[in-house]
Each structure stands twice: as C-alpha cells, then as structure tokens.
Backbone of each chain as ProteinMPNN parsed JSONL, in Angstrom:
{"seq_chain_A": "MTNILIGFFLLLGGFFALVAAVGVIRLPDVLTRMHASTKAGVLGSSLILIGCAIYLHETDITARVVATILFLMLTTPIGAHMIGRASVRDLRTKHDEVDNGA", "coords_chain_A": {"N_chain_A": [[-49.84, -26.878, -7.811], [-46.997, -26.545, -7.7], [-46.951, -23.932, -8.663], [-48.153, -22.53, -6.594], [-46.267, -22.856, -4.589], [-44.082, -21.474, -5.742], [-45.195, -18.896, -5.915], [-45.505, -18.394, -3.189], [-42.809, -18.352, -2.279], [-41.915, -16.111, -3.735], [-43.561, -14.039, -2.753], [-42.86, -14.041, -0.045], [-40.141, -13.385, -0.244], [-40.347, -10.814, -1.403], [-41.65, -9.518, 0.691], [-39.651, -9.603, 2.698], [-37.685, -8.043, 1.46], [-38.984, -5.605, 1.501], [-39.206, -5.208, 4.267], [-36.494, -4.907, 4.876], [-36.006, -2.486, 3.569], [-37.671, -0.741, 5.009], [-36.381, -0.913, 7.465], [-33.936, 0.295, 6.761], [-34.717, 2.929, 6.326], [-35.923, 3.704, 8.747], [-34.406, 3.06, 11.075], [-32.013, 4.174, 13.637], [-29.044, 4.635, 13.44], [-25.888, 4.116, 11.569], [-24.912, 1.461, 11.992], [-27.177, -0.05, 12.813], [-28.817, 0.303, 10.615], [-27.298, -0.986, 8.706], [-27.463, -3.55, 9.666], [-30.164, -4.128, 9.142], [-30.244, -3.875, 6.293], [-28.354, -5.74, 5.314], [-28.942, -8.375, 6.419], [-31.852, -8.852, 6.247], [-32.193, -8.024, 3.608], [-30.55, -9.747, 2.031], [-31.755, -12.192, 2.641], [-34.329, -11.775, 1.525], [-33.724, -11.434, -1.273], [-32.539, -13.933, -1.751], [-34.685, -15.717, -1.299], [-36.422, -14.953, -3.371], [-34.841, -15.614, -5.592], [-34.671, -18.381, -5.228], [-37.354, -19.082, -5.646], [-37.443, -18.413, -8.336], [-35.662, -20.335, -9.389], [-37.122, -22.67, -8.924], [-39.281, -22.19, -10.594], [-38.173, -22.018, -13.25], [-36.816, -24.415, -13.455], [-34.453, -26.013, -14.341], [-31.273, -27.673, -14.623], [-28.838, -26.194, -15.01], [-29.681, -23.627, -14.554], [-30.482, -23.746, -11.907], [-27.975, -24.205, -10.767], [-26.787, -21.76, -11.319], [-28.374, -20.054, -9.788], [-27.788, -21.018, -7.219], [-25.068, -20.365, -7.129], [-25.259, -17.551, -7.26], [-26.587, -16.952, -4.824], [-24.722, -17.944, -3.046], [-22.496, -16.27, -3.572], [-23.635, -13.837, -2.806], [-24.028, -14.279, -0.062], [-21.444, -14.562, 0.682], [-20.159, -12.156, 0.017], [-21.632, -9.983, 1.068], [-21.379, -9.821, 4.011], [-18.646, -9.122, 4.135], [-18.558, -6.658, 2.815], [-20.226, -5.204, 4.564], [-18.699, -5.293, 6.865], [-16.498, -3.741, 6.069], [-17.738, -1.227, 5.685], [-18.603, -0.766, 8.283], [-16.151, -0.544, 9.619], [-15.205, 1.733, 8.41], [-16.938, 3.629, 9.405], [-16.361, 3.938, 12.051], [-15.049, 6.148, 13.228], [-16.866, 8.299, 12.951], [-18.928, 7.308, 14.578], [-17.632, 7.191, 17.022], [-17.053, 9.898, 17.643], [-19.673, 10.761, 17.888], [-20.551, 9.317, 20.143], [-18.825, 10.362, 22.082], [-19.755, 12.998, 22.198], [-22.292, 12.548, 23.293], [-21.575, 11.487, 25.805], [-20.232, 13.686, 26.912], [-22.293, 15.473, 27.099], [-23.895, 14.389, 29.082]], "CA_chain_A": [[-49.123, -26.99, -6.532], [-45.705, -25.868, -7.858], [-47.197, -22.501, -8.815], [-48.423, -21.959, -5.271], [-44.973, -22.822, -3.89], [-43.293, -20.38, -6.326], [-45.809, -17.644, -5.469], [-45.204, -18.242, -1.764], [-41.413, -17.921, -2.167], [-41.781, -14.747, -4.259], [-44.199, -13.084, -1.839], [-42.047, -13.976, 1.177], [-38.939, -12.622, -0.598], [-40.73, -9.407, -1.538], [-41.935, -9.009, 2.041], [-38.39, -9.359, 3.418], [-37.037, -6.893, 0.822], [-39.681, -4.414, 2.005], [-38.804, -5.048, 5.677], [-35.136, -4.361, 4.863], [-36.073, -1.07, 3.189], [-38.241, -0.005, 6.145], [-35.302, -0.823, 8.442], [-32.93, 1.264, 6.318], [-35.213, 4.317, 6.446], [-36.436, 4.039, 10.082], [-33.496, 2.827, 12.203], [-31.354, 5.45, 13.98], [-27.673, 4.936, 12.984], [-25.325, 3.327, 10.46], [-24.777, 0.034, 12.289], [-28.491, -0.701, 12.807], [-29.287, 0.295, 9.224], [-26.556, -2.03, 8.022], [-28.032, -4.815, 10.138], [-31.399, -4.368, 8.39], [-30.059, -4.018, 4.844], [-27.62, -6.951, 4.938], [-29.588, -9.652, 6.741], [-33.177, -8.99, 5.625], [-32.061, -7.863, 2.163], [-30.019, -10.978, 1.414], [-32.779, -13.234, 2.765], [-35.367, -11.497, 0.528], [-33.23, -11.756, -2.617], [-32.321, -15.369, -1.864], [-35.978, -16.39, -1.437], [-36.935, -14.687, -4.721], [-34.051, -16.4, -6.546], [-35.067, -19.791, -5.081], [-38.618, -19.188, -6.373], [-37.092, -18.366, -9.759], [-35.063, -21.63, -9.748], [-38.194, -23.67, -8.979], [-40.119, -21.883, -11.761], [-37.507, -22.333, -14.523], [-36.684, -25.862, -13.326], [-33.414, -26.637, -15.146], [-30.105, -27.886, -13.761], [-27.832, -25.13, -15.083], [-30.25, -22.431, -13.928], [-30.388, -23.948, -10.454], [-26.567, -23.991, -10.403], [-26.554, -20.312, -11.368], [-29.032, -19.462, -8.618], [-27.009, -21.383, -6.032], [-23.841, -19.562, -7.152], [-25.593, -16.17, -6.914], [-26.873, -16.865, -3.394], [-23.445, -18.17, -2.359], [-21.702, -15.045, -3.68], [-24.291, -12.818, -1.971], [-23.78, -14.547, 1.361], [-19.998, -14.426, 0.908], [-19.663, -10.787, -0.16], [-22.345, -8.969, 1.858], [-20.749, -9.575, 5.316], [-17.357, -8.447, 3.969], [-18.885, -5.256, 2.538], [-20.749, -4.596, 5.793], [-17.551, -5.138, 7.763], [-15.708, -2.593, 5.606], [-18.469, 0.016, 5.972], [-18.575, -0.588, 9.734], [-14.832, -0.061, 10.01], [-15.053, 3.105, 7.929], [-17.791, 4.566, 10.142], [-15.998, 3.922, 13.477], [-14.691, 7.496, 13.683], [-18.121, 9.06, 13.103], [-19.672, 6.805, 15.736], [-16.891, 7.522, 18.231], [-17.282, 11.315, 17.967], [-21.069, 10.881, 18.32], [-20.643, 8.825, 21.519], [-18.136, 11.331, 22.944], [-20.677, 14.124, 22.398], [-23.35, 12.123, 24.216], [-20.976, 11.368, 27.132], [-19.942, 15.023, 27.442], [-23.569, 16.145, 27.395], [-24.553, 13.816, 30.259]], "C_chain_A": [[-47.781, -26.275, -6.584], [-45.887, -24.359, -7.943], [-47.414, -21.837, -7.467], [-47.128, -21.831, -4.476], [-44.125, -21.648, -4.392], [-43.84, -19.03, -5.851], [-45.501, -17.352, -4.013], [-43.78, -17.733, -1.568], [-41.263, -16.471, -2.61], [-42.361, -13.736, -3.277], [-43.381, -12.921, -0.565], [-40.782, -13.155, 0.914], [-39.229, -11.144, -0.727], [-40.994, -8.771, -0.194], [-40.64, -8.688, 2.778], [-37.625, -8.196, 2.802], [-37.654, -5.601, 1.348], [-39.301, -4.144, 3.458], [-37.411, -4.436, 5.759], [-35.163, -2.869, 4.549], [-36.631, -0.236, 4.331], [-37.187, 0.158, 7.242], [-34.294, 0.243, 8.059], [-33.43, 2.693, 6.512], [-35.535, 4.669, 7.894], [-35.402, 3.95, 11.203], [-32.529, 4.003, 12.397], [-29.926, 5.658, 13.484], [-27.121, 3.888, 12.019], [-25.334, 1.833, 10.766], [-26.124, -0.679, 12.251], [-29.064, -0.753, 11.39], [-28.608, -0.812, 8.433], [-27.106, -3.408, 8.384], [-29.304, -5.15, 9.37], [-31.094, -4.7, 6.936], [-29.351, -5.326, 4.502], [-28.436, -8.207, 5.198], [-30.931, -9.821, 6.028], [-33.08, -8.893, 4.108], [-31.593, -9.129, 1.48], [-31.045, -12.099, 1.495], [-33.874, -13.037, 1.717], [-34.927, -11.885, -0.868], [-33.068, -13.258, -2.796], [-33.638, -16.111, -2.06], [-36.551, -16.185, -2.84], [-36.173, -15.521, -5.747], [-34.39, -17.887, -6.453], [-36.393, -20.032, -5.8], [-38.393, -19.249, -7.872], [-36.537, -19.718, -10.222], [-36.135, -22.704, -9.846], [-39.031, -23.458, -10.238], [-39.457, -22.337, -13.053], [-37.095, -23.804, -14.593], [-35.713, -26.489, -14.322], [-32.14, -26.693, -14.324], [-29.15, -26.702, -13.793], [-28.348, -23.838, -14.453], [-30.195, -22.55, -12.418], [-28.963, -23.72, -9.971], [-26.255, -22.51, -10.35], [-27.148, -19.631, -10.138], [-28.25, -19.765, -7.347], [-25.733, -20.542, -5.959], [-24.132, -18.119, -6.741], [-25.819, -16.019, -5.418], [-25.59, -17.015, -2.586], [-22.59, -16.901, -2.389], [-22.297, -13.949, -2.808], [-23.921, -13.019, -0.51], [-22.304, -14.444, 1.698], [-19.592, -12.958, 0.924], [-20.353, -9.776, 0.752], [-21.731, -8.751, 3.242], [-19.424, -8.833, 5.201], [-17.589, -6.955, 3.712], [-19.358, -4.546, 3.789], [-19.633, -4.349, 6.789], [-16.726, -3.917, 7.385], [-16.41, -1.28, 5.925], [-18.438, 0.307, 7.468], [-17.245, -0.024, 10.193], [-14.647, 1.391, 9.59], [-15.832, 4.09, 8.789], [-17.445, 4.626, 11.63], [-15.764, 5.334, 14.001], [-15.935, 8.353, 13.917], [-18.84, 8.642, 14.379], [-18.98, 7.215, 17.028], [-17.133, 8.985, 18.62], [-18.709, 11.51, 18.465], [-21.213, 10.457, 19.784], [-19.977, 9.792, 22.487], [-19.045, 12.513, 23.234], [-21.752, 13.763, 23.407], [-22.807, 12.059, 25.644], [-20.731, 12.746, 27.747], [-21.217, 15.746, 27.845], [-24.185, 15.649, 28.696], [-23.966, 14.355, 31.566]], "O_chain_A": [[-47.434, -25.51, -5.684], [-45.102, -23.594, -7.382], [-46.932, -20.732, -7.218], [-46.907, -20.839, -3.78], [-43.527, -20.918, -3.601], [-43.088, -18.145, -5.445], [-45.263, -16.204, -3.639], [-43.55, -16.804, -0.794], [-40.575, -15.687, -1.957], [-41.745, -12.708, -2.996], [-43.223, -11.81, -0.058], [-40.391, -12.329, 1.74], [-38.47, -10.309, -0.235], [-40.613, -7.625, 0.045], [-40.526, -7.637, 3.41], [-36.98, -7.435, 3.523], [-36.95, -4.625, 1.608], [-39.095, -2.994, 3.845], [-37.156, -3.563, 6.589], [-34.447, -2.081, 5.167], [-36.13, 0.855, 4.603], [-37.095, 1.211, 7.874], [-33.841, 1.009, 8.909], [-32.639, 3.58, 6.833], [-35.432, 5.841, 8.257], [-35.502, 4.684, 12.186], [-32.253, 4.744, 11.453], [-29.596, 6.788, 13.122], [-27.791, 2.908, 11.693], [-25.711, 1.025, 9.917], [-26.221, -1.786, 11.722], [-29.714, -1.726, 11.01], [-29.229, -1.486, 7.611], [-27.203, -4.302, 7.543], [-29.517, -6.3, 8.987], [-31.611, -5.679, 6.398], [-29.696, -5.966, 3.509], [-28.608, -9.026, 4.295], [-31.138, -10.793, 5.302], [-33.797, -9.594, 3.394], [-32.162, -9.544, 0.47], [-31.202, -12.87, 0.549], [-34.308, -14.001, 1.087], [-35.651, -12.581, -1.58], [-33.409, -13.806, -3.844], [-33.719, -17.025, -2.881], [-37.097, -17.114, -3.434], [-36.775, -16.074, -6.668], [-34.399, -18.585, -7.467], [-36.559, -21.044, -6.48], [-39.042, -20.012, -8.588], [-36.883, -20.198, -11.302], [-36.083, -23.556, -10.733], [-39.445, -24.423, -10.88], [-40.106, -22.979, -13.879], [-37.034, -24.376, -15.682], [-36.09, -27.392, -15.067], [-31.935, -25.869, -13.433], [-28.694, -26.244, -12.745], [-27.58, -23.054, -13.895], [-29.898, -21.579, -11.722], [-28.744, -23.126, -8.916], [-25.55, -22.048, -9.453], [-26.528, -18.76, -9.528], [-28.065, -18.891, -6.499], [-25.352, -20.065, -4.89], [-23.373, -17.52, -5.979], [-25.314, -15.08, -4.803], [-25.38, -16.325, -1.588], [-22.027, -16.501, -1.37], [-21.565, -13.214, -2.145], [-23.552, -12.077, 0.191], [-21.942, -14.26, 2.86], [-18.772, -12.552, 1.747], [-19.724, -8.804, 1.172], [-21.565, -7.598, 3.64], [-19.097, -8.01, 6.056], [-16.924, -6.1, 4.296], [-18.949, -3.417, 4.056], [-19.615, -3.327, 7.475], [-16.303, -3.15, 8.25], [-15.776, -0.328, 6.38], [-18.27, 1.453, 7.886], [-17.199, 0.862, 11.047], [-14.024, 2.183, 10.298], [-15.448, 5.254, 8.901], [-18.146, 5.286, 12.398], [-16.224, 5.681, 15.089], [-16.051, 9.04, 14.932], [-19.299, 9.478, 15.158], [-19.639, 7.547, 18.014], [-17.389, 9.282, 19.787], [-18.947, 12.324, 19.357], [-21.889, 11.121, 20.57], [-20.487, 10.026, 23.582], [-19.112, 12.985, 24.369], [-22.091, 14.567, 24.275], [-23.464, 12.507, 26.584], [-20.98, 12.962, 28.932], [-21.233, 16.526, 28.797], [-24.916, 16.389, 29.354], [-24.412, 13.971, 32.647]]}, "seq_chain_B": "MTSAEFLDLAVDATFVMVMLSLAIAFVRLAIGPTLADRVVALDMMTISIIAVCGVAAVATGVYALLDVALVLALVGFLATVALARFAERRDARQQEIEND", "coords_chain_B": {"N_chain_B": [[-59.962, -19.386, -7.591], [-57.39, -20.185, -9.809], [-54.16, -21.939, -9.71], [-52.327, -20.833, -11.464], [-53.279, -18.26, -11.853], [-52.908, -17.298, -9.283], [-50.106, -17.308, -9.208], [-49.512, -15.334, -11.129], [-50.592, -13.109, -9.828], [-48.989, -13.102, -7.541], [-46.478, -12.561, -8.657], [-46.897, -9.959, -9.644], [-47.479, -8.596, -7.221], [-45.071, -8.984, -5.863], [-43.307, -7.609, -7.516], [-44.22, -4.985, -7.036], [-43.616, -4.74, -4.282], [-40.797, -5.068, -4.213], [-39.948, -2.983, -5.85], [-40.855, -0.848, -4.354], [-39.22, -1.109, -2.119], [-36.806, -0.531, -3.313], [-37.242, 2.158, -3.984], [-37.503, 3.289, -1.431], [-34.965, 2.79, -0.385], [-33.585, 4.455, -2.081], [-34.439, 6.944, -1.183], [-33.12, 7.009, 1.29], [-30.539, 7.041, 0.315], [-30.509, 9.584, -0.769], [-31.01, 11.343, 1.436], [-29.347, 10.448, 3.48], [-27.337, 11.11, 6.272], [-24.465, 10.747, 6.667], [-21.533, 9.665, 4.752], [-21.249, 6.903, 5.033], [-23.873, 6.025, 5.522], [-24.964, 6.465, 3.013], [-23.498, 4.671, 1.473], [-24.384, 2.272, 2.575], [-27.078, 2.388, 1.76], [-26.75, 2.256, -0.998], [-25.657, -0.29, -1.301], [-27.801, -1.801, -0.394], [-29.604, -1.154, -2.45], [-28.39, -2.435, -4.615], [-28.724, -5.121, -3.846], [-31.511, -5.224, -3.899], [-31.935, -4.853, -6.631], [-30.929, -7.211, -7.636], [-32.928, -8.905, -6.676], [-35.051, -7.876, -8.222], [-34.217, -8.737, -10.755], [-34.568, -11.508, -10.441], [-37.399, -11.672, -10.095], [-38.23, -10.612, -12.539], [-37.237, -12.547, -14.24], [-38.943, -14.678, -13.622], [-41.366, -13.517, -14.429], [-41.069, -13.048, -17.207], [-39.748, -15.28, -18.213], [-37.245, -15.184, -19.276], [-34.219, -16.483, -18.943], [-31.691, -15.429, -19.012], [-31.549, -13.239, -17.437], [-30.777, -14.111, -14.966], [-28.046, -14.406, -15.162], [-27.37, -11.732, -15.196], [-28.051, -11.111, -12.567], [-26.172, -12.644, -11.18], [-23.714, -11.482, -11.972], [-24.132, -8.928, -10.994], [-24.177, -9.396, -8.252], [-21.503, -9.805, -7.752], [-20.19, -7.473, -8.758], [-21.447, -5.381, -7.422], [-20.53, -5.753, -4.858], [-17.831, -5.048, -5.159], [-18.096, -2.295, -5.639], [-19.119, -1.428, -3.174], [-16.982, -2.071, -1.426], [-14.943, -0.461, -2.48], [-15.973, 2.144, -2.062], [-16.181, 2.123, 0.737], [-13.526, 1.875, 1.529], [-12.58, 4.254, 0.514], [-13.965, 6.095, 2.155], [-12.845, 5.451, 4.623], [-10.12, 6.094, 4.283], [-10.322, 8.773, 3.723], [-11.198, 9.781, 6.173], [-8.945, 9.138, 7.716], [-7.058, 10.822, 6.555], [-8.12, 13.322, 7.174], [-7.788, 13.283, 9.942], [-5.003, 13.307, 10.11], [-4.474, 15.873, 9.117], [-5.68, 17.392, 11.118], [-4.001, 16.759, 13.258], [-1.595, 17.894, 12.531]], "CA_chain_B": [[-58.733, -18.902, -8.242], [-56.456, -21.268, -10.146], [-52.803, -21.696, -9.211], [-51.626, -19.952, -12.417], [-53.7, -16.887, -11.526], [-52.226, -16.939, -8.033], [-48.705, -17.0, -9.527], [-49.493, -14.007, -11.774], [-50.842, -12.121, -8.776], [-47.815, -13.065, -6.665], [-45.395, -11.869, -9.384], [-47.205, -8.524, -9.642], [-47.333, -8.063, -5.855], [-43.647, -8.968, -5.526], [-42.732, -6.48, -8.247], [-44.558, -3.752, -6.324], [-42.896, -4.676, -3.005], [-39.361, -4.884, -4.425], [-39.757, -1.626, -6.375], [-41.057, 0.05, -3.205], [-38.005, -1.165, -1.292], [-35.786, 0.2, -4.088], [-37.531, 3.59, -3.856], [-37.209, 3.709, -0.061], [-33.5, 2.816, -0.268], [-33.122, 5.65, -2.791], [-34.67, 8.075, -0.281], [-32.018, 7.011, 2.26], [-29.351, 7.467, -0.436], [-30.57, 11.038, -0.971], [-30.97, 12.135, 2.669], [-28.401, 9.872, 4.43], [-26.471, 12.192, 6.754], [-23.031, 10.521, 6.44], [-21.19, 8.875, 3.56], [-21.485, 5.483, 5.327], [-25.308, 5.778, 5.301], [-25.205, 6.406, 1.565], [-22.934, 3.412, 0.964], [-25.319, 1.213, 2.986], [-28.263, 2.467, 0.902], [-26.355, 1.798, -2.337], [-25.522, -1.738, -1.169], [-29.189, -2.277, -0.308], [-30.215, -1.039, -3.774], [-27.837, -3.506, -5.453], [-29.379, -6.379, -3.469], [-32.889, -5.145, -4.403], [-31.938, -5.021, -8.095], [-30.787, -8.666, -7.851], [-34.282, -9.445, -6.493], [-35.838, -7.495, -9.407], [-33.82, -9.648, -11.841], [-35.236, -12.786, -10.196], [-38.837, -11.558, -10.368], [-38.397, -10.408, -13.979], [-37.005, -13.846, -14.888], [-40.19, -15.452, -13.491], [-42.446, -12.858, -15.172], [-40.887, -13.12, -18.654], [-39.172, -16.555, -18.623], [-35.911, -14.968, -19.862], [-33.321, -16.893, -17.862], [-30.44, -14.662, -19.076], [-31.575, -12.262, -16.344], [-30.072, -14.672, -13.811], [-26.63, -14.047, -15.346], [-27.268, -10.345, -14.738], [-28.074, -11.141, -11.103], [-24.892, -13.203, -10.714], [-22.665, -10.472, -12.162], [-24.439, -7.815, -10.097], [-23.789, -9.783, -6.895], [-20.053, -9.652, -7.641], [-19.748, -6.106, -9.026], [-21.962, -4.53, -6.354], [-19.611, -5.915, -3.725], [-16.635, -4.25, -5.438], [-18.441, -0.879, -5.456], [-19.232, -1.187, -1.736], [-15.655, -2.096, -0.812], [-14.193, 0.713, -2.934], [-16.49, 3.334, -1.375], [-15.866, 2.029, 2.164], [-12.092, 2.183, 1.678], [-12.45, 5.698, 0.279], [-14.423, 6.804, 3.358], [-11.873, 5.207, 5.688], [-8.88, 6.842, 4.038], [-10.636, 10.2, 3.835], [-11.196, 10.078, 7.615], [-7.563, 9.095, 8.201], [-6.405, 12.038, 6.05], [-8.611, 14.454, 7.976], [-7.16, 13.192, 11.259], [-3.628, 13.749, 9.924], [-4.477, 17.333, 8.976], [-5.969, 17.964, 12.434], [-2.849, 16.562, 14.146], [-0.465, 18.763, 12.142]], "C_chain_B": [[-57.811, -20.079, -8.542], [-55.051, -20.913, -9.692], [-52.019, -20.787, -10.153], [-51.985, -18.496, -12.161], [-53.023, -16.396, -10.261], [-50.781, -16.546, -8.302], [-48.592, -15.626, -10.184], [-49.642, -12.902, -10.737], [-49.612, -11.965, -7.89], [-46.665, -12.328, -7.337], [-45.637, -10.368, -9.376], [-46.966, -7.916, -8.263], [-45.863, -7.977, -5.475], [-42.927, -7.84, -6.242], [-42.969, -5.185, -7.491], [-43.713, -3.631, -5.055], [-41.415, -4.389, -3.215], [-39.075, -3.483, -4.953], [-39.904, -0.596, -5.261], [-39.805, 0.069, -2.342], [-36.863, -0.434, -1.983], [-35.979, 1.704, -3.917], [-37.175, 4.09, -2.456], [-35.704, 3.777, 0.16], [-32.943, 4.048, -0.968], [-33.322, 6.901, -1.947], [-33.534, 8.168, 0.731], [-30.723, 7.448, 1.579], [-29.328, 8.979, -0.586], [-30.372, 11.79, 0.339], [-29.862, 11.7, 3.618], [-27.38, 10.859, 4.955], [-24.983, 11.961, 6.494], [-22.808, 9.712, 5.172], [-21.477, 7.392, 3.791], [-22.953, 5.121, 5.119], [-25.601, 5.61, 3.813], [-24.666, 5.103, 0.987], [-23.846, 2.244, 1.33], [-26.539, 1.204, 2.073], [-27.951, 1.933, -0.499], [-26.232, 0.269, -2.372], [-26.903, -2.395, -1.182], [-29.871, -2.24, -1.678], [-29.693, -2.124, -4.711], [-28.535, -4.827, -5.158], [-30.818, -6.391, -3.974], [-32.936, -5.376, -5.907], [-31.735, -6.495, -8.449], [-32.16, -9.335, -7.707], [-35.169, -9.116, -7.687], [-35.52, -8.417, -10.581], [-34.512, -11.0, -11.677], [-36.708, -12.733, -10.542], [-39.08, -11.405, -11.865], [-38.173, -11.713, -14.734], [-38.248, -14.725, -14.785], [-41.277, -14.854, -14.377], [-42.315, -13.083, -16.673], [-40.378, -14.482, -19.118], [-37.827, -16.408, -19.287], [-34.873, -15.307, -18.811], [-31.974, -16.182, -17.918], [-30.376, -13.627, -17.955], [-30.858, -12.79, -15.107], [-28.567, -14.455, -13.914], [-26.395, -12.622, -14.872], [-27.199, -10.312, -13.219], [-26.741, -11.621, -10.549], [-23.775, -12.17, -10.811], [-22.87, -9.303, -11.196], [-24.009, -8.132, -8.672], [-22.292, -9.59, -6.696], [-19.617, -8.194, -7.774], [-20.231, -5.143, -7.936], [-21.085, -4.578, -5.122], [-18.363, -5.051, -3.915], [-16.906, -2.769, -5.202], [-18.493, -0.542, -3.971], [-17.856, -1.097, -1.086], [-14.857, -0.857, -1.205], [-14.649, 1.961, -2.184], [-16.132, 3.313, 0.105], [-14.399, 2.372, 2.402], [-11.847, 3.667, 1.475], [-12.826, 6.475, 1.531], [-13.405, 6.676, 4.478], [-10.626, 6.074, 5.505], [-9.108, 8.337, 4.095], [-10.612, 10.619, 5.296], [-9.77, 10.116, 8.151], [-6.813, 10.353, 7.782], [-6.816, 13.254, 6.863], [-7.947, 14.476, 9.336], [-5.718, 13.688, 11.186], [-3.546, 15.263, 9.856], [-4.734, 17.993, 10.328], [-4.765, 17.871, 13.363], [-1.701, 17.51, 13.815], [-0.555, 20.167, 12.742]], "O_chain_B": [[-57.487, -20.869, -7.656], [-54.764, -19.77, -9.337], [-51.142, -20.047, -9.707], [-51.134, -17.609, -12.235], [-52.615, -15.238, -10.166], [-50.272, -15.588, -7.72], [-47.701, -14.845, -9.852], [-48.926, -11.902, -10.758], [-49.233, -10.851, -7.528], [-45.954, -11.56, -6.689], [-44.717, -9.587, -9.136], [-46.338, -6.865, -8.137], [-45.444, -7.011, -4.837], [-42.052, -7.188, -5.671], [-42.054, -4.38, -7.318], [-43.159, -2.569, -4.772], [-40.83, -3.576, -2.5], [-38.088, -2.859, -4.563], [-39.179, 0.398, -5.22], [-39.375, 1.128, -1.885], [-36.044, 0.209, -1.325], [-35.012, 2.442, -3.729], [-36.616, 5.175, -2.303], [-35.21, 4.699, 0.809], [-31.953, 4.626, -0.52], [-32.496, 7.813, -1.974], [-33.035, 9.258, 1.008], [-29.904, 8.141, 2.182], [-28.264, 9.595, -0.539], [-29.641, 12.78, 0.367], [-29.459, 12.48, 4.481], [-26.613, 11.409, 4.165], [-24.288, 12.908, 6.127], [-23.74, 9.152, 4.594], [-21.898, 6.692, 2.87], [-23.26, 4.046, 4.603], [-26.372, 4.741, 3.407], [-25.292, 4.498, 0.117], [-24.066, 1.34, 0.524], [-26.991, 0.139, 1.653], [-28.772, 1.25, -1.11], [-26.644, -0.378, -3.335], [-27.142, -3.388, -1.87], [-30.613, -3.154, -2.037], [-30.451, -2.674, -5.509], [-28.895, -5.568, -6.072], [-31.308, -7.425, -4.426], [-33.858, -6.017, -6.41], [-32.29, -6.981, -9.434], [-32.52, -10.21, -8.495], [-35.951, -9.958, -8.128], [-36.417, -8.834, -11.314], [-34.988, -11.576, -12.654], [-37.225, -13.633, -11.203], [-40.017, -11.99, -12.407], [-38.829, -11.969, -15.744], [-38.584, -15.437, -15.731], [-42.032, -15.592, -15.011], [-43.319, -13.287, -17.355], [-40.545, -14.827, -20.288], [-37.294, -17.384, -19.815], [-34.652, -14.527, -17.885], [-31.181, -16.303, -16.985], [-29.293, -13.189, -17.566], [-30.382, -12.006, -14.286], [-27.881, -14.333, -12.898], [-25.382, -12.319, -14.241], [-26.394, -9.58, -12.644], [-26.237, -11.075, -9.568], [-22.991, -11.993, -9.878], [-21.91, -8.758, -10.652], [-23.53, -7.252, -7.957], [-21.852, -9.25, -5.597], [-18.78, -7.723, -7.005], [-19.521, -4.207, -7.569], [-20.914, -3.577, -4.426], [-17.891, -4.407, -2.978], [-16.069, -2.061, -4.641], [-17.98, 0.493, -3.546], [-17.582, -0.185, -0.305], [-14.173, -0.266, -0.369], [-13.823, 2.748, -1.722], [-15.814, 4.354, 0.678], [-14.066, 3.074, 3.356], [-11.023, 4.272, 2.16], [-12.116, 7.396, 1.934], [-13.123, 7.637, 5.194], [-10.144, 6.703, 6.448], [-8.211, 9.094, 4.467], [-10.079, 11.675, 5.634], [-9.414, 10.997, 8.934], [-6.024, 10.894, 8.556], [-5.992, 14.104, 7.201], [-7.582, 15.538, 9.84], [-5.255, 14.398, 12.078], [-2.663, 15.872, 10.46], [-4.117, 19.003, 10.666], [-4.52, 18.776, 14.161], [-0.926, 17.888, 14.693], [0.32, 20.999, 12.502]]}, "name": "protein", "num_of_chains": 2, "seq": "MTNILIGFFLLLGGFFALVAAVGVIRLPDVLTRMHASTKAGVLGSSLILIGCAIYLHETDITARVVATILFLMLTTPIGAHMIGRASVRDLRTKHDEVDNGAMTSAEFLDLAVDATFVMVMLSLAIAFVRLAIGPTLADRVVALDMMTISIIAVCGVAAVATGVYALLDVALVLALVGFLATVALARFAERRDARQQEIEND"}
C-alpha cells in the first residue's frame, strides 16, 4: 500500500516537472515561461520530495524534506520577481513596437 | 503486479520524465532569445535537479542526496538573483549610454 502511494507521488511529480518543461519551451514570452517554470516546477519537485520522505520514513529525513520544500517555496517567487523586474525593459520595447505597428 | 514492482516501474518512469524536462529546459537555455529567458531556463533546471536528487534517493536509498537537494534549493536561488541583477543593471547602463 505504501509503495503504491510513493509511486503515485513520484509519477505525479514527474508529470508536473514535464508539464513545466513543456511550458518553458512552448509559451510565447518571458513572463508566461516564468509562470510555467516556477509554479509547475516547484509543485513537481515538492511532490517527488514528499514521495521520498514517505519512502525513507525517518524523522530527520522528513524534517530535511520539509525544509527543502519551504526554502523552494520561499526563494522561487523572489527569484521570479527579480527576473520579471529585469525583463521589464525588453517587454516594454516589444509592446511599443506592437502599438506602433497597429 | 506486486506493489514493489509498481514502485520500481514508477521510479524508472519518473527518472525518464524528469530527465526529459531537464533536456527540454536545456534547449530553452540554448535558444532563449533574451538573457531573461536563459535565466528562467537555468532556474527551471535547478528545480529539476532537486527533483532528480529526490528520485535518486528513492532509487538508491542514499539519504545524503536530500542534503544535496537542500543546498541546491538555496544556492540555485543565489545564482538566479545574481543573474537577474546583472541583467537589470546592464539594461540601466545601456539606457544611460543612449541618453548621453
């Protein structure tokens, strides 16, 4: 029963990691790509790490997994915010070009 | 199929999926038109490598890999922030040159 639960978590995590990658390659600009990579990516990694915690089944390992997920969820939005701020100029010139063309 | 066989199969399938996502993110890193696209791809690759550490810990039972994942979650963030600040300041410098 536990094995099935672990396998389910791992497969779901792998699926979300793949969805994030497809989003990064297919979506049209930086902001949408960031949306795919941060949200789906963190969810995929977190699910895989939770599966790992259930498999190894020890208190200190669970604490480590919780800390990793917490750090991921704390740092990824900050990183995404910084990249978004850095790409404002590129996006603005792109929008100006579109407006002038219309 | 027993549950242990299912777990083995799930670990293999997850390895394939996560490695595929790593490869696709690398393609975006190579072709990404702007620096911001490349930074996003690099960030994505760091998160995928954390997932690889988790799957490898289940596959081998070596729990030290979780320490690697923890450190990677912190250091990958620093790399992203450093590159983003670099891109921002490079743009600001270019604007200054254009204004002069």
